[in-house]
Structures are given as C-alpha cells and as structure tokens.
C-alpha positions as CSV (number, residue, x, y, z in Angstrom):
1,M,190.4,161.0,258.5
2,T,191.5,157.2,258.1
3,Y,194.2,157.2,261.1
4,W,191.2,157.7,263.4
5,L,189.5,154.5,262.4
6,P,191.4,152.0,264.7
7,L,191.0,154.3,267.7
8,V,187.2,154.4,267.1
9,E,187.2,150.7,266.3
10,F,188.7,150.0,269.7
11,L,186.3,152.1,271.7
12,R,183.3,150.4,270.1
13,K,184.6,146.9,271.1
14,I,185.1,148.3,274.6
15,L,181.5,149.8,274.9
16,K,180.1,146.6,273.3
17,C,181.8,143.9,275.7
18,K,180.5,145.8,278.7
19,H,177.1,144.8,278.2
20,V,175.3,147.4,279.8
21,L,171.7,147.4,279.8
22,L,169.3,149.9,281.4
23,A,166.2,149.4,283.0
24,G,163.4,149.5,280.5
25,E,165.5,148.8,277.5
26,S,164.7,145.6,275.7
27,R,167.5,143.0,274.6
28,G,166.7,141.4,271.3
29,G,162.6,141.4,271.7
30,Q,163.1,139.9,275.3
31,K,161.6,141.7,278.5
32,A,163.8,144.2,280.3
33,V,166.1,143.4,282.9
34,K,166.8,145.4,286.1
35,H,170.5,144.7,286.5
36,V,173.9,146.1,285.0
37,N,176.3,143.3,283.9
38,T,179.9,145.4,283.8
39,E,181.9,142.1,283.8
40,P,184.6,142.5,281.1
41,C,184.2,140.7,278.0
42,N,186.7,137.6,277.6
43,E,186.3,137.8,273.3
44,M,187.6,141.4,273.5
45,D,190.1,141.8,270.5
46,L,192.4,144.8,271.0
47,T,194.0,144.2,267.6
48,P,193.8,147.7,265.5
49,V,191.7,147.2,262.6
50,P,193.7,147.3,259.3
51,T,193.1,150.3,256.5
52,K,192.4,149.5,253.1
53,P,195.7,149.2,250.9
54,A,196.4,151.9,248.4
55,L,195.5,151.0,244.9
56,T,198.5,150.7,242.9
57,A,198.7,152.1,239.1
58,K,197.8,148.8,237.7
59,D,194.7,148.5,239.9
60,K,193.6,152.1,239.0
61,R,194.1,151.4,235.2
62,K,192.2,148.0,235.3
63,I,189.3,149.6,237.2
64,M,189.1,152.7,234.9
65,R,189.0,150.2,231.9
66,N,186.2,148.2,233.6
67,N,184.4,151.3,234.6
68,V,184.2,153.1,231.3
69,L,183.4,149.6,229.4
70,Q,180.3,149.1,231.5
71,V,179.1,152.7,230.8
72,L,179.8,152.1,227.0
73,I,178.1,148.5,226.7
74,K,175.0,149.7,228.9
75,S,174.4,153.1,227.4
76,T,174.4,155.4,224.3
77,V,177.6,157.3,225.6
78,M,179.8,157.5,222.6
79,P,183.7,157.7,223.1
80,F,186.0,159.7,221.0
81,R,189.5,160.8,220.5
82,W,191.1,164.2,219.8
83,L,194.6,164.5,218.6
84,K,196.2,167.0,216.1
85,S,193.1,169.2,215.8
86,S,190.9,166.3,214.5
87,Y,188.5,164.1,216.0
88,R,189.2,160.5,215.6
89,C,187.5,157.3,215.8
90,F,187.6,155.6,219.2
91,Y,187.9,152.1,217.6
92,C,189.7,152.6,214.0
93,Y,191.4,156.0,214.4
94,D,189.8,157.5,211.3
95,I,190.1,161.2,211.2
96,F,187.1,163.7,211.1
97,Q,186.6,167.3,211.1
98,E,182.9,167.4,211.8
99,S,181.4,165.8,214.9
100,S,178.3,164.7,213.0
101,D,180.5,162.8,210.6
102,L,182.4,161.1,213.4
103,K,179.0,160.2,215.1
104,N,177.7,158.5,211.8
105,H,181.0,156.7,211.4
106,Q,180.8,154.9,215.0
107,Q,177.7,153.6,214.1
108,V,179.5,151.0,212.1
109,H,181.2,149.7,215.4
110,V,178.8,147.6,217.2
111,G,179.1,144.8,219.4
112,D,180.7,144.5,223.0
113,E,183.9,142.8,221.7
114,I,185.3,145.9,219.8
115,K,184.5,147.9,223.0
116,E,186.4,145.3,225.2
117,Q,189.4,145.3,222.9
118,A,189.6,149.2,222.7
119,M,189.3,149.4,226.5
120,N,191.9,146.7,226.9
121,N,194.4,148.6,224.8
122,Y,193.6,152.0,226.4
123,W,196.5,154.0,228.4
124,E,195.1,157.5,229.1
125,S,193.8,158.4,232.5
126,V,190.4,159.5,231.3
127,V,188.1,158.8,228.2
128,Y,186.4,161.6,226.2
129,V,182.8,161.0,225.7
130,D,179.9,162.5,223.8
131,I,176.8,162.6,225.7
132,S,174.5,164.4,223.2
133,N,172.0,161.6,223.1
134,L,172.4,160.0,226.5
135,A,170.2,157.0,227.4
136,C,170.0,153.9,229.2
137,N,170.4,150.6,227.2
138,L,168.9,148.6,229.4
139,C,165.5,150.6,230.3
140,P,163.7,153.9,229.1
141,E,164.4,155.8,232.1
142,N,165.5,159.2,231.5
143,V,168.7,160.4,232.5
144,T,170.0,164.0,232.3
145,D,173.9,163.7,232.8
146,L,176.8,161.2,232.9
147,Y,176.8,161.7,236.7
148,D,173.1,160.6,236.9
149,L,173.5,157.7,234.5
150,I,176.5,156.0,236.6
151,D,174.3,156.3,239.5
152,H,171.2,155.0,237.6
153,L,173.3,152.0,236.2
154,V,174.7,151.1,239.6
155,A,171.5,151.4,241.6
156,K,169.0,150.2,239.3
157,H,170.7,147.3,237.3
158,G,173.8,146.6,239.5
159,V,176.4,147.5,237.3
160,D,180.1,146.7,238.7
161,Y,181.3,150.4,238.8
162,N,184.1,151.4,241.4
163,K,184.3,155.1,242.2
164,D,187.4,154.8,244.0
165,V,189.3,156.0,240.8
166,G,186.6,158.6,240.1
167,I,184.3,159.1,237.2
168,C,187.1,158.1,234.6
169,M,185.5,160.2,231.8
170,V,184.9,163.9,230.7
171,A,181.8,164.6,229.2
172,F,181.1,166.9,226.2
173,K,177.9,167.5,223.6
174,L,179.5,167.8,220.5
175,D,177.9,169.7,217.5
176,N,179.0,171.1,214.2
177,F,178.4,174.9,214.7
178,A,179.8,175.4,218.3
179,V,180.5,173.3,221.5
180,N,179.8,174.8,224.9
181,C,181.6,173.9,228.2
182,L,179.4,171.6,230.4
183,A,180.5,173.0,233.3
184,C,180.4,177.0,233.0
185,G,178.6,177.4,229.5
186,A,181.2,179.1,227.6
187,S,181.1,178.5,223.9
188,F,183.7,177.9,221.5
189,Y,183.7,177.5,217.4
190,T,185.8,174.0,217.5
191,F,186.6,171.5,220.3
192,G,190.4,172.5,220.7
193,P,189.8,175.7,222.6
194,L,187.0,173.8,224.4
195,L,189.0,171.0,225.8
196,H,191.9,173.4,226.7
197,H,189.5,175.5,228.7
198,T,188.1,172.5,230.4
199,N,191.5,171.3,231.5
200,K,192.9,174.5,232.7
201,D,189.9,176.4,234.2
202,H,187.8,173.5,235.7
203,K,190.9,171.0,236.5
204,G,189.5,168.4,233.8
205,T,192.4,165.9,233.6
206,S,195.5,168.1,234.2
207,A,196.3,172.0,234.3
208,I,199.6,171.1,232.6
209,L,199.0,171.7,228.9
210,C,201.0,171.7,225.7
211,D,200.4,175.5,224.4
212,V,200.7,173.9,220.9
213,C,198.4,170.9,220.6
214,G,196.6,171.0,224.0
215,Q,197.6,167.6,225.4
216,H,197.7,167.2,229.0
217,F,200.5,165.9,231.0
218,K,201.0,164.7,234.8
219,D,203.9,166.7,235.3
220,G,206.3,169.5,233.5
221,N,209.2,166.9,232.7
222,L,206.7,164.6,230.7
223,L,205.3,168.1,228.8
224,R,208.9,169.1,228.0
225,L,209.5,165.5,226.6
226,H,206.5,165.8,224.5
227,V,207.4,169.5,223.0
228,K,211.1,168.1,222.3
229,T,210.0,164.8,220.3
230,I,207.0,166.3,219.0
231,H,207.1,170.2,218.0
232,E,210.6,170.8,218.2
233,N,212.5,170.6,215.1
234,T,213.9,167.0,215.7
235,G,212.9,164.0,215.0
236,L,210.9,162.1,211.5
237,L,207.4,162.9,210.8
238,C,204.8,160.3,210.2
239,P,203.3,161.3,206.8
240,E,200.0,159.9,207.8
241,C,199.5,161.6,211.1
242,G,201.9,164.0,211.6
243,E,203.6,162.4,214.7
244,K,207.3,162.7,215.2
245,F,209.7,159.9,216.1
246,E,213.4,160.0,217.2
247,T,214.6,157.4,214.8
248,R,213.6,155.4,211.6
249,S,212.9,152.3,213.2
250,K,210.5,153.8,215.7
251,L,208.6,155.5,212.8
252,K,208.4,152.4,210.8
253,T,207.3,150.4,214.0
254,H,204.4,153.3,214.4
255,Q,203.6,153.2,210.7
256,K,203.0,149.1,210.8
257,N,201.0,149.2,214.3
258,Q,199.0,152.3,213.3
259,H,198.6,152.9,209.6
260,D,198.3,150.3,206.8
261,L,201.1,151.3,204.5
262,D,199.2,150.2,201.6
263,K,195.8,151.4,203.0
264,K,193.8,153.3,200.3
265,Y,190.6,155.4,201.1
266,K,188.2,153.6,198.6
267,C,185.3,155.2,197.2
268,L,182.0,153.9,198.7
269,V,180.4,154.0,195.2
270,C,182.9,153.3,192.6
271,S,186.2,151.6,192.5
272,Q,188.4,154.8,192.7
273,T,190.7,154.9,195.7
274,F,192.3,158.0,197.2
275,Q,195.4,158.6,199.5
276,S,193.4,160.8,202.2
277,H,190.2,161.1,203.8
278,Y,189.6,164.5,202.6
279,K,190.1,163.5,198.9
280,R,187.6,160.7,199.1
281,S,184.9,163.1,200.8
282,R,185.5,165.8,198.1
283,H,185.2,163.1,195.3
284,M,182.1,161.7,196.8
285,A,180.3,164.9,196.8
286,T,181.4,166.2,193.8
287,E,181.2,163.1,191.7
288,H,178.4,161.1,193.6
289,K,176.5,163.7,195.3
290,N,176.5,162.2,198.5
291,R,176.2,165.1,200.5
292,Q,175.6,168.8,199.9
293,E,178.5,170.7,199.2
294,I,178.8,173.8,201.5
295,K,178.7,177.0,199.6
296,C,180.1,180.5,201.0
297,L,177.7,183.1,201.2
298,H,180.1,185.5,200.0
299,C,181.9,183.8,197.2
300,P,181.7,181.0,194.8
301,K,183.7,178.9,196.6
302,T,182.4,175.7,198.3
303,F,183.5,173.3,200.9
304,V,183.1,169.7,202.2
305,F,183.2,170.2,205.8
306,R,181.4,173.2,207.4
307,S,184.3,173.7,209.6
308,M,186.4,174.6,207.0
309,M,183.8,176.7,205.4
310,M,183.6,178.7,208.8
311,T,187.3,179.2,208.7
312,H,187.4,180.6,205.4
313,L,184.6,182.7,206.3
314,R,186.1,184.1,209.3
315,D,189.6,184.3,207.6
316,T,189.0,186.0,204.2
317,H,185.3,188.0,204.8
318,L,184.7,188.6,208.4
319,K,188.6,189.3,209.0
320,V,188.0,188.9,212.7
321,R,191.6,189.2,213.7
322,N,192.2,190.0,217.5
323,H,195.5,187.8,217.9
324,I,198.4,189.8,217.4
325,C,201.9,188.8,216.7
326,G,204.6,190.2,219.3
327,V,207.4,189.9,216.4
328,C,205.8,191.3,213.2
329,G,202.5,192.5,213.9
330,W,200.6,189.8,212.0
331,K,196.8,189.5,213.0
332,A,195.0,186.3,213.2
333,F,191.6,184.9,214.4
334,N,192.3,182.6,217.1
335,S,195.0,181.5,219.0
336,N,195.5,178.5,217.0
337,R,196.2,180.3,214.0
338,L,198.7,182.6,215.6
339,K,200.6,179.9,217.1
340,N,201.1,178.4,213.6
341,H,202.2,181.7,212.3
342,M,204.8,181.6,214.9
343,Y,206.7,178.6,213.5
344,K,208.0,181.2,210.8
345,H,209.7,183.0,213.6
346,S,210.6,180.0,215.8
347,G,212.2,178.3,212.6
348,E,210.1,174.9,213.4
349,K,209.6,173.2,210.1
350,N,206.7,171.0,210.3
351,F,205.6,170.8,206.7
352,K,207.3,168.0,205.0
353,C,208.1,167.2,200.9
354,E,206.5,163.8,200.1
355,A,209.3,163.4,197.7
356,C,212.6,164.2,199.3
357,D,211.8,164.4,203.1
358,K,212.6,168.1,203.4
359,A,211.2,170.2,205.6
360,F,209.6,173.7,205.7
361,T,208.2,176.4,207.8
362,T,204.8,176.8,206.0
363,K,202.6,174.9,203.7
364,K,203.0,177.5,200.8
365,I,206.7,177.4,200.7
366,M,206.7,173.7,200.8
367,R,204.3,173.4,197.9
368,A,206.4,176.2,196.0
369,H,209.3,173.7,196.4
370,F,207.6,170.7,195.5
371,A,206.4,172.7,192.1
372,R,209.9,173.7,191.6
373,M,212.0,170.5,192.5
374,H,209.5,167.7,191.9
375,K,207.6,168.7,188.4
376,T,207.8,165.1,187.3
377,I,205.9,163.8,190.1
378,Q,202.1,163.7,190.1
379,S,200.8,166.3,192.5
380,Q,198.2,163.9,193.7
381,M,201.2,162.5,195.8
382,M,200.9,165.4,198.0
383,P,198.1,165.6,200.5
384,Y,197.8,169.1,200.4
385,E,194.2,169.1,201.8
386,H,195.6,167.7,205.1
387,Q,195.4,170.5,207.7
388,Y,198.8,171.0,209.6
389,V,198.4,168.5,212.6
390,G,199.7,170.8,215.2
391,H,197.4,173.7,214.1
C-alpha cells in the first residue's frame, strides 16, 4: 500500500493549509473564534513524499548481524549450528552428538568479543538458537518465548533491534531424549528431522531442502549445485568434516581455515591425545570415569552418547523399521538410515579410506578394504567412530 502514501500526504497538506476553524472549537488553548478562514496557504508544498528506499542485501545482512548480536549479549539465548547430522559449537565448530554436551561446552565461550567476531563472520540469513533456559541478562523479568524477549529488550531496555528484516532467528528447545516443534508440538527423536519439518511445514527458512542433509536454499539452482558438489560422487572429501571440494587446492584452503591439521584432541585429565572427539570421549569415560557410560537395557553394550544407545536400541532390539527401500525391500527405522542405504544402489561413494584415498559405498566395505590392503598401518589412523556425515 506504499503507493497511496504520497496522495494521502498531499490531501493532508491541502486540508491543513485551509485553516478551517468551526465555532466552539479552540485553537492552541485560545478562545473560540466565529469566522472561517478559507484563504489558501502560501506555504503549501505539493512535492510527493519520497518512499523509504529498499534495503540492499548488504544492508539486510548488517541489520541481521546486529539484531542477533544484541540478543546474544543481553540474554541467555544460545546459538548453535547444525551440519552433517551433528550439533556444532557456534563459536569453534566443535562437534557434539548430545545437546547437553553442546550446552556445557559453549559455557567456555564467554564475553562479548567472541560473539561479535562470530556474527561478523556469519553469512546465513538466520541463526538457530536454543531457548531452553530463556532469560534476560539485564533484569529478572520473566519472558516466555523469543518474541517476548525481543519485545522486552526493545521496550524495557531500549535495545537497538531493527525488525525490517524479520526476527533473524529460529528458536528450538534442545533436549537429549526428544525435541519438539515449538509451532505445532510434533515430537522427533533427533534434531535433523525436526529441522526438516520446521523448514518444510512452517516455512522456517526455505521450503527448498536437500533430501540428504536437510540444508535449505533460496532457489533450485543453488540446491542442484549443492547436491552436485557435496553429495554426488565427485570432488575431494575433507577427512575432518566430510565436506567435498572440486579441487585439491580448495580442500587445502578449507582445511587450513576450518581445521588445524595438527590439532589433536587432548585428554582433559592426562597427556594422551586423540584424532577424534569421540575417541577422546570414550577414553575419558572408560579411563577417568568423567561420565557414566550408558548401558543398553537388553545387552552388555555400553555407549558414550545416549543418541548412539537409542540408535542401537531401535536398530538391534526394537527392530522398528517402517521405511522400506523400493529397490531391494530392505527396511530402516527412519528416513535418514534409508537414504544412507540408498547409496548402495546409486553407486555414491562417501566412505573414504584414509590410507589410499579410495572411496566406498559403505563403511563396512571400506573397513574390509583397509584391513585387507593396509595391514601395516595402525588401525587408530581410521576414525571409524565418526558417523557418516550425510546420514
């Protein structure tokens, strides 16, 4: 309706310049007058009122970054990343299978400076945030959801928050056992299906989603480019995070910027170092008893993370498999497992041997290859505990 604004403003000025005063009305606190002045106003400006200029993509990104930064600094809202079926620390990209471990870890990142740095380097249109323990850092007033918090910060504390670009955040309440949709209450075992549901059914960020990893895209061309470079059997696989690259130079640049190649996961108690977060967690649980291992109720197996125990329970004991492969009839207990299985039929090879760079369709085949062809190489070089990133 912005095209009516110049006309409305024009009519308002005409009426204003007639100086019409009716008998009995007062003017600025003076006594009422009994005449009507219809002489035209010499100051009348007939120039149309200019409309507000449209925001550029750069302007929107700048506003979004400032909006989110203000909320992160002035509340207990916790930002996080979700990539390749794992939680990621918003600040250092560390990988976590359990939301409770992610929450405990992010407490080490304190201060406004690290939040400013993270937002200055953030390029997505929205930020995923956890509001499980929502509170204002500036006062003890109770807030119930993210919208109430933003209104409260603006109204009570004068926080600079520009709503021209929307709320800029998607809120969740993370939990180890189940995660619920805050819009409709639907419950999910893991965060990945919830994110897919939010984007698809509630127009969270985009309805255009990758069927393999759940990432969202502005248009179909970007989705096709993503599938070609990330999920199709082309490119070079980063051994740390599973991301694919078209050339070796791009892979090396990624490893240099995102992963310290010499980085070791050092035990927090002793001097041992490990090549993966999971191996360190397993070591600390078995050797230093820093956490209680989770035992399966139906067999002697133990697990470091509850999510892995739940996967084992559904796969091995409950045998709830409602997702059927249309090619061979194999059944899976969820759509992610079925998609992982479909790589066998598509020929997509996402499991890479660390010793010779050969890729295989399943982790089992890759392990058999490694055992047969690279017997002299220590088995600890193979990060078998890492779950496949696209799964």
